[in-house]
Each structure stands twice: as C-alpha cells, then as structure tokens.
C-alpha positions in Angstrom: -91.9 -8.1 19.0 -88.6 -9.3 17.8 -87.3 -12.7 19.0 -84.9 -12.4 21.9 -81.6 -14.1 21.6 -80.9 -16.5 24.4 -78.4 -14.3 26.3 -80.8 -11.3 26.0 -83.6 -13.4 27.3 -81.7 -14.5 30.3 -80.9 -10.9 31.1 -84.5 -9.7 30.5 -85.9 -12.6 32.5 -83.9 -11.7 35.6 -85.0 -8.1 35.3 -88.6 -9.2 35.2 -88.4 -11.0 38.6 -88.9 -8.0 40.8 -85.5 -6.6 40.1 -83.8 -9.1 42.4 -81.0 -9.7 40.0 -80.5 -6.5 38.1 -77.6 -7.8 36.0 -78.6 -11.4 35.6 -76.1 -12.7 38.1 -76.0 -14.4 41.4 -74.9 -12.4 44.5 -71.9 -13.7 46.3 -70.0 -12.5 49.4 -66.4 -11.4 49.7 -64.4 -12.0 52.8 -60.8 -12.2 53.9 -58.6 -12.0 50.8 -61.3 -11.3 48.3 -59.1 -12.3 45.3 -58.4 -15.8 46.6 -60.0 -18.8 44.9 -60.0 -22.3 46.2 -61.1 -25.5 44.4 -61.5 -28.8 46.3 -61.6 -31.9 44.1 -62.7 -35.2 45.7 -61.1 -38.2 44.0 -63.7 -40.8 44.9 -62.7 -44.5 44.8 -59.2 -44.4 46.5 -56.4 -43.2 44.3 -53.3 -45.4 44.1 -50.7 -42.9 45.4 -47.8 -45.3 44.7 -48.8 -45.2 41.0 -49.6 -41.5 40.7 -46.4 -40.5 42.6 -44.1 -43.5 42.3 -41.2 -43.6 44.8 -38.9 -45.3 42.3 -35.9 -44.4 44.5 -37.2 -46.7 47.3 -35.3 -50.0 47.0 -38.4 -52.0 47.9 -40.7 -50.3 45.4 -40.2 -52.4 42.3 -40.4 -55.7 44.2 -43.7 -54.8 45.8 -45.3 -53.3 42.6 -44.0 -56.0 40.2 -45.7 -55.5 36.8 -47.3 -52.2 38.1 -44.0 -50.6 39.0 -43.0 -47.5 37.0 -39.5 -47.2 35.8 -37.1 -44.4 36.7 -37.2 -41.2 34.6 -35.4 -41.6 31.3 -36.6 -45.1 30.7 -39.3 -45.9 28.1 -42.6 -45.3 29.9 -40.7 -44.1 33.0 -41.9 -41.7 35.6 -41.7 -37.9 35.0 -38.7 -36.6 37.1 -39.4 -34.6 40.3 -36.7 -34.8 42.9 -34.5 -37.9 42.3 -36.6 -40.1 44.6 -40.2 -39.5 43.7 -41.7 -39.1 40.2 -45.0 -38.4 38.6 -47.0 -40.8 36.5 -46.2 -40.2 32.8 -49.8 -39.3 32.2 -49.5 -36.3 34.5 -47.8 -33.9 32.1 -49.6 -30.8 33.2 -48.9 -31.5 36.9 -45.3 -32.0 35.9 -45.3 -28.7 34.1 -46.9 -27.2 37.3 -44.2 -28.7 39.5 -41.5 -27.2 37.2 -43.2 -23.8 37.3 -43.2 -24.1 41.2 -47.0 -24.2 41.2 -47.4 -27.7 42.6 -46.9 -29.2 46.0 -47.1 -33.0 46.2 -47.9 -34.7 49.6 -47.2 -38.3 50.1 -47.8 -40.9 52.8 -50.8 -38.8 53.7 -54.2 -39.9 55.0 -57.3 -38.7 56.9 -57.8 -40.1 60.4 -59.8 -43.0 59.0 -58.1 -46.4 59.3 -60.6 -48.9 57.9 -61.2 -49.6 54.2 -64.9 -48.7 53.4 -65.3 -46.2 50.6 -68.5 -45.0 52.1 -67.1 -44.4 55.6 -63.7 -43.2 54.3 -65.4 -40.5 52.1 -67.5 -39.4 55.1 -64.4 -38.8 57.2 -62.7 -37.1 54.3 -65.6 -34.7 54.0 -66.9 -34.3 57.6 -63.5 -33.2 59.0 -63.7 -35.3 62.2 -61.8 -38.4 63.1 -64.8 -40.8 62.8 -67.4 -41.7 60.1 -70.8 -40.1 60.6 -69.7 -38.2 63.7 -71.1 -35.0 62.3 -73.6 -34.3 59.6 -71.9 -31.2 58.1 -68.7 -30.7 56.1 -65.4 -29.0 57.1 -65.5 -26.7 54.1 -69.0 -25.5 54.8 -68.1 -24.8 58.4 -65.0 -22.9 57.3 -67.2 -20.7 55.0 -69.7 -20.2 57.9 -66.9 -18.9 60.1 -65.9 -16.4 57.3 -69.5 -15.3 56.8 -70.1 -14.7 60.5 -66.8 -13.0 61.0 -67.7 -10.4 58.4 -71.4 -10.1 59.1 -72.4 -11.6 55.7 -74.8 -14.3 54.7 -74.4 -14.4 50.9 -72.9 -17.4 49.2 -69.1 -17.9 49.2 -69.1 -21.3 47.6 -70.5 -23.3 44.7 -70.9 -27.1 44.5 -70.8 -28.4 40.9 -72.5 -31.8 40.3 -75.8 -33.6 40.6 -75.7 -33.4 44.4 -74.1 -31.1 47.0 -71.4 -33.2 48.6 -71.1 -33.6 52.4 -68.1 -31.3 52.5 -70.2 -28.4 51.4 -73.3 -29.1 53.5 -73.9 -27.2 56.7 -74.8 -23.8 58.2 -73.2 -21.6 55.5 -75.3 -20.7 52.5 -73.8 -22.1 49.3 -75.1 -22.3 45.8 -75.0 -25.3 43.4 -75.1 -25.9 39.7 -75.6 -28.9 37.4 -76.7 -29.3 33.9 -80.4 -29.9 33.5 -81.5 -33.4 32.5 -84.4 -31.9 30.6 -84.5 -31.2 26.9 -83.8 -27.6 26.0 -86.8 -25.3 26.4 -87.7 -22.8 23.7 -87.6 -19.1 24.6 -91.4 -18.7 24.5 -91.8 -21.4 27.1 -89.2 -19.9 29.4 -90.9 -16.5 29.0 -94.2 -17.9 30.0 -92.6 -19.6 33.1 -91.0 -16.2 34.0 -94.4 -14.5 33.9 -96.0 -17.3 35.8 -93.5 -17.1 38.7 -93.2 -13.3 38.8 -96.0 -13.0 41.4 -94.5 -15.5 43.9 -91.4 -14.2 45.7 -90.0 -17.7 46.5 -90.5 -19.2 43.1 -89.3 -16.1 41.3 -86.1 -16.0 43.4 -85.5 -19.7 42.6 -86.0 -19.2 38.9 -83.7 -16.1 39.0 -81.0 -18.2 40.7 -81.3 -20.9 38.0 -81.3 -18.4 35.1 -78.3 -16.6 36.6 -76.3 -19.7 37.2 -77.0 -20.9 33.7 -75.9 -17.6 32.4 -72.6 -17.9 34.3 -72.1 -21.4 33.0 -73.0 -20.2 29.5 -70.3 -17.5 29.7 -67.8 -20.4 30.1 -68.9 -22.0 26.9 -71.2 -24.5 28.6 -74.5 -25.5 27.0 -77.6 -24.1 28.8 -79.3 -27.5 28.8 -77.9 -31.0 28.6 -80.2 -33.7 27.5 -80.5 -36.7 29.8 -76.9 -37.7 30.2 -74.4 -37.8 33.1 -72.3 -34.7 33.6 -68.8 -35.0 32.1 -65.7 -33.9 33.8 -64.9 -31.3 31.1 -68.4 -29.8 31.6 -67.8 -29.4 35.4 -64.3 -27.9 34.9 -65.6 -25.3 32.5 -68.5 -24.4 34.7 -66.3 -24.1 37.7 -64.0 -21.7 35.9 -67.0 -19.8 34.7 -68.1 -19.2 38.3 -64.7 -18.6 39.9 -63.2 -16.2 37.4 -65.9 -13.6 37.8 -65.2 -10.7 40.1 -68.7 -11.1 41.5 -68.5 -14.9 41.7 -67.9 -17.3 44.5 -64.5 -17.8 46.0 -64.7 -21.6 46.5 -65.8 -24.4 44.2 -66.1 -28.2 44.9 -66.6 -31.1 42.5 -65.9 -34.8 42.3 -64.0 -37.2 40.1 -64.7 -40.9 40.1 -63.3 -44.2 38.8 -60.2 -44.6 41.1 -61.1 -48.0 42.5 -58.6 -50.0 40.5 -59.0 -53.6 41.8 -58.2 -55.2 38.5 -56.1 -54.5 35.4 -54.8 -51.3 36.8 -52.0 -50.9 34.4 -48.7 -49.2 34.7 -47.4 -46.5 32.3 -50.4 -47.4 30.1 -53.8 -48.9 30.9 -56.9 -48.2 32.9 -55.3 -45.9 35.6 -53.1 -44.2 33.1 -56.2 -43.2 31.0 -57.9 -41.8 34.1 -54.9 -39.8 35.2 -54.5 -38.4 31.7 -58.2 -37.2 31.7 -57.7 -35.7 35.2 -54.5 -33.9 34.1 -56.2 -32.6 30.9 -59.1 -31.2 33.0 -56.7 -29.4 35.3 -54.9 -27.9 32.4 -58.2 -26.7 31.0 -59.1 -25.2 34.4 -56.0 -23.1 34.4 -56.6 -22.0 30.8 -60.3 -21.2 31.5 -59.5 -19.2 34.7 -57.0 -17.0 32.9 -55.6 -14.3 35.1 -57.6 -15.6 38.1 -55.3 -18.6 38.1 -52.7 -16.5 39.8 -54.9 -16.3 42.9 -56.1 -19.9 42.8 -55.3 -23.0 44.8 -56.6 -26.4 43.8 -56.5 -29.3 46.2 -57.1 -32.9 45.1 -57.6 -35.6 47.8 -59.0 -39.1 48.1 -60.5 -41.2 50.9 -57.6 -43.6 51.3 -54.8 -45.3 49.3 -54.3 -48.7 48.0 -52.2 -51.8 48.9 -48.5 -51.5 48.4 -48.3 -54.9 46.6 -50.4 -56.0 43.7 -53.3 -58.5 44.0 -54.1 -61.6 41.9 -56.0 -59.6 39.3 -53.2 -57.2 38.3 -54.7 -54.4 40.5 -54.6 -53.1 44.0 -57.0 -53.3 46.9 -58.1 -50.8 49.5 -55.2 -49.4 51.5 -54.3 -46.5 53.8 -51.9 -43.7 53.0 -51.7 -42.2 49.5 -50.8 -38.9 47.7 -52.5 -35.5 47.5 -51.9 -32.5 45.3 -52.0 -28.8 45.9 -51.5 -26.6 42.7 -52.3 -23.2 41.4 -50.7 -19.8 40.8 -51.0 -18.9 44.5 -49.1 -22.0 45.6 -45.4 -22.0 46.6 -44.7 -25.2 44.8 -41.9 -27.2 43.3 -41.8 -29.5 46.4 -42.7 -33.0 47.6 -43.6 -32.9 51.3 -43.3 -36.4 52.8 -42.1 -38.0 55.9 -41.4 -41.1 54.0 -41.9 -44.3 56.0 -40.4 -46.7 53.5 -41.8 -49.8 51.8 -39.9 -52.6 53.6 -42.1 -55.3 55.1 -41.6 -54.0 58.6 -42.4 -50.5 57.5 -45.8 -51.2 56.0 -49.0 -50.4 57.9 -50.5 -53.7 59.1 -48.0 -55.4 56.8 -49.8 -54.4 53.6 -50.2 -50.6 53.1 -48.1 -47.5 52.8 -47.9 -46.1 56.4 -49.6 -42.7 57.0 -47.2 -40.2 58.4 -49.0 -36.9 57.6 -52.6 -36.1 58.6 -54.6 -34.6 55.7 -56.1 -32.2 58.1 -52.7 -30.5 58.5 -52.8 -29.7 54.8 -56.4 -28.5 55.0 -55.7 -26.3 58.0 -52.7 -24.8 56.2 -54.8 -24.1 53.0 -57.7 -22.6 54.9 -55.6 -20.4 57.2 -53.1 -19.0 54.7 -55.2 -18.9 51.6 -58.8 -18.2 52.8 -57.8 -16.5 56.1 -59.9 -18.7 58.3 -59.0 -18.0 61.9 -57.1 -20.4 64.1 -59.8 -20.5 66.6 -62.4 -21.5 64.0 -60.2 -24.2 62.6 -59.6 -25.8 66.0 -63.1 -25.3 67.5 -65.6 -25.8 64.6 -63.9 -26.7 61.4 -61.8 -29.6 62.6 -62.9 -30.3 66.2 -60.6 -32.4 68.4 -57.7 -32.2 65.9 -55.0 -30.5 68.0 -52.4 -33.1 67.0 -52.9 -32.1 63.3 -50.8 -29.0 63.2 -51.3 -26.8 60.1 -48.6 -27.0 57.5 -47.2 -23.5 57.0 -45.7 -21.8 53.9 -47.8 -23.4 51.2 -48.5 -20.1 49.5 -46.6 -17.3 47.9 -46.0 -14.3 50.1 
C-alpha cells in the first residue's frame, strides 16, 4: 500500500466511519439568511474605551487622562480621525480603514446592565444576557441559535466556539461545535489509521472521531497546523481557524472566541506602550480575518465587546482601574458603517458615574438585539422572551446593516 498523504488520510478516515461524513466535513444547519456570518469576540479584562476611542473633542478629556491622553489627529502620535470629536487609537489602522470604507460602527458610553467591578461577574452578565450575574446558566447567543433551530425544525450546529473551552455565551440548549488545537504531539498516520479501525465498531466513538477529523480538516484548509504541541493557542491561530470554518458554504454561520490582556492597571501607555501593543495585535488579527474570509466578508458582521470599561482618570501606577461604560465595535462587509453611535454624557466631574467612570448611556443589549434581529433574523418574540429576558427597556438599535 502506498503511504497516504495527510489530507487523503483525513478523507479516507471519515469515509471509513460508517459513511457518516462522506466528504470529511462537519454537517451544519442553515436558517434565516443562510449567507450571513457573525463573529462575536469577547475582550476579557475590561477594555479602556477612552483609550481605544478617545473623545479628544471633550474639553475635560486631557485633564482626566493626563499622561494617557491621546492628542488630536494630525499631532505626532495623535488619534486617527473619525468625526471631529472622537478618534481611534493610532494602533487601530485596520479599524480606521474599515470606518473610512463604511464597514465599522463604533459604540461609545456603552455597557451591559452590570454595575459592579468584578471581572468574573461582569463577564457572566456580558455572556448570559440577563441583568444579573449567575442569574441563568446559558448564554444569549446559544439561546438565539436555539430559536433559529427550532423555528426551522433543525438540530444541526449553527455555531462554533474556538478556544480551549466553550464560553458561557455559547452554552445552552442549541447544539454547537467547538475546535481547539490539540495539546498532544502530532500523531503519525499509521497510529491514526489504527485508531480509526479501533473506533469503527462503536457508533459514539466513531462519530466523535469523525467530528475531530473533520474539524481538523477545516482548520487545515485555513493553513492551520493539524496538531499544536503543548502550548497556549495564539490569537492568529484562532482567527485563521475561525475563517476556515465560516467561509465554507457548508460551515457554521456563527463563531465565538476570546481575546485577553485588557486589564491595564499599571503602565498602560498612550500612543505607545502596553495597551498600544495589544490593540495593534487585535487590529492585525481583524485584518487577517477579513483577508482569510475573502468574498464571505461581504456577508459578515464582527462584534467586539468587553465586560466593562475603566476609570476616567489615571491611577498612581500610570494605568486605569475597573470602571463602567466603554466602547464596542461592529464591523464587516454587511455593516452599514462609517458612524459613531453615542449619547455622549461628557467627562466633567458632575457627569461621571459615581464620580469616577464614564457614565453608561447605551445598553449593550440594544446592540445585540439589533445584530441578531437584522443580521441573523432572530424573531422579536425570541429576543424578548428567551434570548434577553426582562429587557424591554433595551430597545434594539435599527439600521446597523446594509439593505
């Protein structure tokens, strides 16, 4: 027998498992607008919205931010111009290009219903879709997918979670798939073939192996390594894998993954420094996502959100502490962009929330409802009854997407 190449082996292995996956691919459902793709990126650690989207036109901004304040556009290290009042951090060059191409909506002074300052509880509220931490044990996005599946009589996966664990936002009644690089050393083809033969007689194990082989094949088609040896997953790996899943006609419609490192208590930096480097890496990953998706980008929306913001003024260690309102970003080829949406509360001492934070004036759930209703075609009744219960005050923001 000739030695099978890796890709040939993956194909042959799937065929051997009872014919469950005849073309070495996972089976995904299609509902609503079948072309639409949605990526939700959780920015864990509390993004400093006043740094990512500096309101340099606010007369109180520079005094509060002191050494962290970004200068107006046109100055050395200044913000990237947006609308004459807000700018973008100079590290966010792709987001600025997206804004100019009318593919980015920036939201400011935005927050979930959470008003304390615990990362753990704040992330729980961000993901569970309720007004309180630990009020429900499922995620708003999973419940939205469940409503789509039930509405179309389907049970196959609509979504994929990329990472070492499935985040709360994707846990719940809807069936979803997940992918992460293996921590094991690469297996040779002879060993994989023996495992395939061993599992072939067990329906459950053979199905699980087929899922794994198919998921790795999809990731491999995006230029990802099949196995990664004992190291944490890198942001670029996740981005490429996400694109590999979402750009397929037979792939999922929704992807979720995390970014971390936004808890900038000390030495945050301004135009350069710790936060600038993280924003640059995030921006580069988003550019890569667009490039990897290719034509699929035209039907894609990407939402980036964080659990809460940071203090308006700096602390004693040249950083910022846990705050309240912040910024969020919605971008993609499907987005009607080139706008900053903000009911700006101002940064005067009397305008700050509890005398220290940017005051929240927009409920993040209003953005989420707008995205789910217009882009994924989740029904209004599902949004109000199961996806975001007891959220009548958070009215969906309309007109976020191209007609």
